[in-house]
N, C-alpha and C positions, 0 to 999 in steps of 0.2 A: 218770238224766239223760243217759246216753251216747247213747241213741237220738235224742234231740232235737238234740244237737250233731252227730250223724251226719247228720240231716236237713238242718241248715243247711250242713254241708260239701258236700252234694250239691245245694245250691240256687245256681244262677248269680246273680251280681250282689249277693251278700251275703258280704262278706269280714270279716276280723277287726274292722275299725273299726265297720262297721255293726252287726255282731253285738254288740259291746260296748255300743253305744248302745241296742240293743234290750233287753239285759239290765238296763242301768241304769234304763231307763224302765218295763219291764214286770216286773222282779223275778226271773225264772227262765227257763231255756230252755224249759220246758214251757209257760209262759204266753206266751212270745214265739212259740212254734211255733203255738199255737192261737188267737192274738189275731185279732180281726176287723180288716178293712181300716182302719176309722176309728182304731183304736189303733195300728196300724202307721204310719199317716200322722202321728199325733201323736208317734211315736217317731222320726220323721225319714226314713222310707223314701220314696223317690220312686215314681212310678207303675210304672215298669218293674220295680223291685225287688219291689214288692208283688205284681205280676202273676206274677213268677217264683216267689215263695214260694207263692202260692195254687196255681199249676200243679204245683209239686213236691209239695205236700200232697195234691193230688187223685190223683196217679198213684203215689205212693210209700207202701208199707207199711213203717213204721219197724221193726216187729218182724221182718218177713221180711228186710229189708235187713241188720239187725244180725246175724241168724242166718247170712246168706250170708257176711258179712265174717268171722265167727268160723269158719265152715266152711272158709274159705281159709287158716286158720291165722294170721290177722291180729289183733293186739291194738290196741284203740283207747285213746289217752290224750288226755284233754280238759283244759281249763283247771281243772276241778274235781277232777282225779285227783291223788292224792299222788305217783304215779309220773311225773308230767309233769316233764321236766327243769327244774331250778330256774333255771339260767342263761338258758335259752331263755324262760322265763316272763316275764322282766323286760326283754326287748327291746321296741322299738316294734312294735305290732301283731303279737304272737306268734300262730302258727297256732292256732286254736281246737281243732283235732283233728290228732293225729299218728297215722298208720297205721304199725304196727310189725310186722315179722317178726323174730323173735329176742328178745333181751333187752336192753332199754335201762335202764340204772341212772340214777336221777334226779340223783345228785350225784357221779358218777364224774368224775375230772379228765380232760378231753379237750383235745387239741391238734389243729388241722387242718393237714394237709399237702396243698397244692394246687399246680397248675402246668399247663404246656402239655400238649396231647395229642400233641405231636411233640417229645419231649425228645431231647437229645443223650445220648451214652453217659455223659457226666459227670453229667447231670441224673438219669438213671436210677439211677446208683450212689449219688448223694447222697440221693435219695428212699428207697432201700432202707436205707441206713445210718440215716437219721433215723427212719424207721418202726420199724426193729428196736430202735434205742436208746431210743426213747420207751417202747415197751411193756416193755422190760427194766427201766425205771425206774418202772413202775406207772402209766403214762399211756395212755389209750385214744386211738387214732389215728382222726381223722374225715376223710373225704374224700367225693368225689362219684362214685366208681366209673367215672369216665371213663377212656378209654385214656390211656396215657402216665404222667405223674407220679402221678395218683390210683391207678391200678392197682398201680404199684410200691410205694406206701406201704401200701396194703391188704395186699398179699401179704407184705411184710416184717413187718407186725404179726402176721399169722397164723403165719408161720414162726417168729417170736420167741415164740410161745406166749401172746401177749397178746390184748386185745380191740380190735376196730375197728368203726366205725360208718360205713355208707355212706348218704348222703342223695341220694335220687333226684328227678329232675324229671319223673317219671311215677308210675304206680301201683306199689306194692311187689309186685304180682303179676306184673309183666312187667319183669324186669331189663333195663336198657339200659346199654351196648350189648349185643347178643346174644352177642358174643364173650366177655363177662364173666359169662355165666350161671352157669357152674360156680363161678367165684370168688364170685359172689353167694350161692350156697348155702352155701359154706364160711363166709362172713361171718355168715349167719344162725345157724350152729351155734356161732360163736365171738364173737358180738357182735350187731349188729342192722342191718337195712335199714329206713330211715325215709323217709317222705314225708308231705307235707300234701295231696297229691293223691289222690283216691279211687281204689280199684282199677279197672283198665281204662283209666285216663287215659294217652294216648299221650305219648311224649317230644317234645312240640312245642317249637320253638325259644324261644317266649315264656315257657316254664316254667322255663328254666334260671337267669336272673338272680334271680327270687324264691327259687329253691331255695338259692342261695348265701347268702342271709341266714340260713338255718337252719344251714348249715355253720358259719358264724362265730358264730351265736348259741349253739350248743351248746358252743363251745370257749372255753378261757381265752385262747388266742392262735392266730394263723394264720401258718403258715410258707409262704412262696411260694418254691418251689425254682427253677423256670425259668418265665419268662413273657415273651412278646413285648409290644410296646407296646400292643396291643389285646386281650390275653389275657383270657379270662373269669375267670382267677384274680385279676386286678386288681379285678374287681367284688366278689369275696369280701373282698379286703383293704379296699375302700372301706366295705363293710358293717361290717367289724371295727372300723374307726375310728369309725363312727357309734355302734356299740354299746359303745364303751369297751374293746375288746379290744386286746391287744398284737399288733403286726404285726412279723413277722420276714421277712428276705429273704436268700437265699443268693447271694453274689457269684459271678460267672462271668467268662468271657473278654469283654473289651471288643469283640472281633471277632464275637461270637456274637449274632445277633438274639434268641435265646432268653433272653438275660440282660438285655436292655434294660429290660424292665419291672421286674426286680429292682433294677437299678442306679438306676432312677428312684425306687423306693420307699426305698432307702437314702438317696438324696439328700434325700428328704422327711422323713427321721427314723426310718424303720424300723430295727429292731435287726439289725445284720449278724450272720449265723450262720456260725460257724466249726466248730461241732459242737453236739451236743445239750446240752452243758453250758451254753452261752449261753442256751438256751431254758429249761432247768430253773432256772437261777439267776434269770433275769428274772421267772419266774412263781412263784418261791419253792417249787419242787417238788424241791429237791435231796435231801431226806430222805424223800420219799414212799415209795420202795420199802422202805426199812428200817421205816418206820411201818406199812405194810401187812403186812409179814412179822411184825412184833411183834404186831399185832392178831390175826393168824391163829394164831400159836403160843401166845400167852398170853391165855386167855379173860378176859372182864370179870368182876370180883368184885363182891360186894355193897358193899365199901368204895369201889370205883371208881364204882359207880352213885350212891352217896350223895354223894360229893364232886363228881361231875359235876353233880348237881342243885343243889348249893350255889354253884357257880361261875358267873360271868357274864363279860361283856366288861370289867367293872370289876375292878381288882386286889383280891384278898382275901388277907389274911395267914394264914399257916399256923396261928397260935395261934387266930385267929377260927374257922377251919375245924374245929379240934379242939374248941373249945367248942360250936359249933353241932351238929357231928356226934356228939359224945360219944366219939370215938376218941382214943386217946393220941396225942400229937404225933408220936411216933416212927412210929406206923402211918400217920398222915397224910402225913408226909414221904416215907416209902418208897413209899407208894401214888402220890403225886404224881410221884415220879421215874419210876416205871413208866409212868404215864399220859403223861408228857412224851415218853418214848421212842415211845409209840404215836401221838403227834401229837394227843392229845385235849386237852392243856392246854399252857400255856407259862409258864415262869418269867420274870417281868418285873423281877426284882431285889428285894432287901430282904425275901426270904422271902415274896413275894407272887406269886400265880398268877392267870391268866385262862383262861377256856375258849376254845379255838380254834374 
């Protein structure tokens, strides 16, 4: 099905909302791609959208285009792929296709760090500290690879040995700005570069605001380090609010224009950031690094797999788990203790556990 999603991604005038409508009416990407004009009209496409689709069909070989994409070292992730990021999947009008260079993990905890392209010395240092502290706590840093705060956050994540994801407003085959080309290649090796724009797309100004919805959509929360009153970082924070994400803002000098946007956000209810602990606590990520290390060091056992299959979001008593699994209660209790350390289950009191 990927080639049909690719075809729609390369078709002007058919975005996520229209494509969703086509799939609902016609049943599959393949049927939608090959449908006659009459069926396309019944599915709600207007004349210009139908003409655009027919022209794209006429000139495009989906097999050749898919081979070209793969030849560039680009992975496609569509709505139907298990590897499509789960948080992004549930925003309004998620991109039907993500073009990825590197490795994007569908459920990795991500936090966005964004801000002005012209930061102060203070802003640069804060971005470095937050980027490094986040990855040291097992969190992936997301940003837009722009100069300034974005660049500092990406670099700090890489230097801290963690993962970082850059979301571009152009094709992933042409890193923008050019000054960050080397940084982009390092991100590919230690994370991912992502875009919903096809390869070859230039970084046009109109592409940047829609790009910001992906930055916030991938993330559990958005940290604005420095932002003027009209900063693009505030567009990202607006998307975060719409998507139900947490918004954080770093306070600065009342004399600095770079901090006015952050102070406005704090006045509107954004969480004030004094350090990474404020972010981890608000997002309930304080034990994430310990849990990831435990999962790495201690492999999953057959007992863990069985108990995990028996647990749900509803509390289950240890005795019931013992009876259902056939394991002695002592084995159940010790296994659950280890699973809680790994972050797989949670004790909710009264010898009852839930799956996390």
